[in-house]
C-alpha positions, 0 to 999 in steps of 0.5 A, spaced: 486 506 445 491 512 446 492 519 446 492 524 440 496 531 440 494 535 434 493 530 428 498 525 430 496 519 435 501 518 441 503 511 442 503 509 449 508 504 452 508 497 453 510 496 460 513 490 464 510 490 471 512 485 477 506 483 482 507 481 489 502 478 494 497 484 497 498 483 505 492 484 509 495 488 515 498 495 517 503 499 513 509 500 518 517 502 517 524 502 520 528 508 518 535 508 519 540 515 519 547 515 521 549 518 527 542 518 529 540 511 530 533 508 528 526 509 529 519 506 527 513 509 524 507 507 521 504 510 515 504 517 518 507 518 525 513 516 529 512 510 534 514 509 541 512 504 547 506 509 548 504 510 541 504 504 538 501 501 532 498 494 533 505 492 537 510 493 531 514 498 536 514 493 541 516 487 536 521 491 532 525 497 536 529 492 540 531 488 534 532 494 529 540 495 530 542 488 530 537 487 524 541 493 520 548 490 522 547 483 521 542 482 516 541 488 512 548 491 511 552 484 509 546 483 504 546 489 500 552 493 499 548 499 496 544 500 502 551 500 506 554 506 501 548 510 501 548 510 509 555 511 509 554 517 505 549 520 510 542 518 506 536 516 510 534 508 509 527 507 510 525 499 510 517 499 508 513 493 510 507 490 512 506 488 519 501 483 519 498 476 521 494 475 528 488 479 529 491 486 526 486 487 521 480 483 525 479 479 518 479 472 520 477 470 512 484 471 510 489 466 511 495 470 514 490 472 520 491 465 523 498 466 523 503 469 528 505 477 527 510 478 522 513 484 518 514 483 511 519 488 507 515 490 500 519 496 498 526 500 500 527 508 500 533 512 500 533 519 501 539 523 500 541 529 505 544 532 500 541 538 495 543 536 488 543 541 483 538 540 477 542 537 471 539 538 464 543 533 461 542 527 467 540 521 465 533 518 467 536 514 472 540 520 475 534 524 475 530 519 479 535 518 484 536 526 485 529 526 487 529 530 494 523 525 496 528 519 495 527 514 490 526 506 491 531 501 491 531 496 485 528 489 489 534 486 485 538 489 490 535 487 497 531 480 496 536 477 501 534 482 506 530 478 512 531 475 519 526 469 519 527 467 526 525 474 528 519 474 524 522 478 519 520 476 511 521 479 504 515 479 500 520 476 495 520 470 499 513 468 496 511 467 489 511 473 485 508 475 478 510 478 471 506 481 466 507 486 460 501 491 459 500 495 452 497 501 454 495 502 447 490 496 448 490 495 456 484 490 455 488 485 452 491 484 459 484 484 463 483 477 463 490 475 465 490 480 471 483 478 473 485 470 473 491 471 477 487 475 482 482 470 483 487 465 484 490 468 490 483 470 492 482 462 492 489 460 496 493 465 499 501 464 497 503 467 503 498 463 507 500 456 503 508 458 505 506 457 512 502 451 511 495 455 512 490 454 507 485 460 506 484 466 501 488 472 499 487 479 498 490 481 491 496 483 488 500 489 488 503 491 481 510 495 480 513 497 474 521 498 475 524 499 468 522 505 466 519 509 473 523 505 478 518 503 482 513 509 482 508 506 478 504 501 482 497 499 482 493 494 486 488 488 484 484 486 489 479 480 490 471 481 490 471 481 497 476 486 498 475 491 492 474 498 495 469 500 489 462 497 487 464 493 480 462 487 477 469 486 474 476 486 478 480 490 473 476 495 469 479 499 463 474 504 462 471 509 466 464 506 469 458 509 466 454 513 472 448 517 471 447 521 478 451 523 485 447 517 488 450 512 484 457 515 485 456 514 492 454 507 492 460 506 487 465 509 491 463 509 498 463 502 499 464 498 506 471 496 504 473 503 503 470 505 509 474 500 513 480 502 510 479 509 512 477 507 519 484 502 519 488 508 517 486 513 522 486 507 527 493 507 526 494 514 528 489 514 534 489 509 540 481 509 540 476 512 535 470 516 538 464 519 536 468 526 535 473 523 530 467 522 525 470 529 522 477 526 521 474 519 518 470 522 513 475 527 511 480 521 510 475 518 506 473 524 501 480 525 500 481 518 498 475 518 493 477 524 490 484 521 489 482 515 486 476 516 483 478 523 479 476 520 472 469 517 474 468 524 478 469 528 471 465 523 467 459 525 471 461 532 473 462 531 480 466 537 483 471 535 489 468 540 494 462 536 493 464 529 495 464 530 503 457 532 503 455 527 498 458 521 502 456 524 509 450 520 510 453 513 508 459 514 512 455 517 518 451 510 518 457 506 517 461 509 522 456 509 528 455 502 527 462 500 527 462 504 534 457 500 537 460 494 534 467 496 538 463 497 544 460 490 544 466 487 543 469 491 549 463 489 553 464 481 552 472 482 554 
């Protein structure tokens, strides 16, 4: 496989990816800025005591300064240097365990809540000029949106006694993918994912045996953490596919088939969970927000499939509305039953 340019085939690279366990929780972060202090945030908003995210603010806010001074700065000199230069430090992780996602099937659902660091971003406050002669690494560090700090620099950042872990506390995986022949990696990726689905390594670390969600794969040498993909187990896939790892665009013949493929229960649950991070409670009036998030995710993730069967992005919301409305209404009914039982 490969792309062509004129009569000359363009060879695609072979890239090495590092895999870490995909945790079933909610995205959270602690942000540090010199002369300002810290704040906690979810995927899209700053948190507070009255605007929490499954208890993340309550757990982390009072610990954040001591965590930074005693467990980050002493173990990561690059973070200290960037911080002292005025850069913003963003510690991203998964807030997981207990009933955060309400899925009793995954092993970590039976564990106490914990924050597991999986990436760290450095955002410079300085405006860096565009230097044509800069190296690839210099250019990625000049990105105004920030850059990902190589995990080799921060694998020692943790605070276990306060339920703060590092994703590299747990098993990680390696694979090389030749993008001229990605199918050669298909079986290996599938086998690794199925092994984690049968027995979650994070759950096993804490002595709890149960299923895991999948693996997050990240490339660091060439793209410095910007190239990532996930492979989820069958129970957590967000598309209706018989294979965990697909290297070809699925062959669909109608809009209805596309809706059945892309607008799955897992994807709708993901959409619901994400908007629930922003809203304290979800009501019938929030359906428009729900379906908009769902449509945007489908358009972003399934563009190749849409192009293959000539579905325009502007038609996606209309195509998925009926399926989304039925699932959303059922979910609201189930929520009311749960509140009544309580």
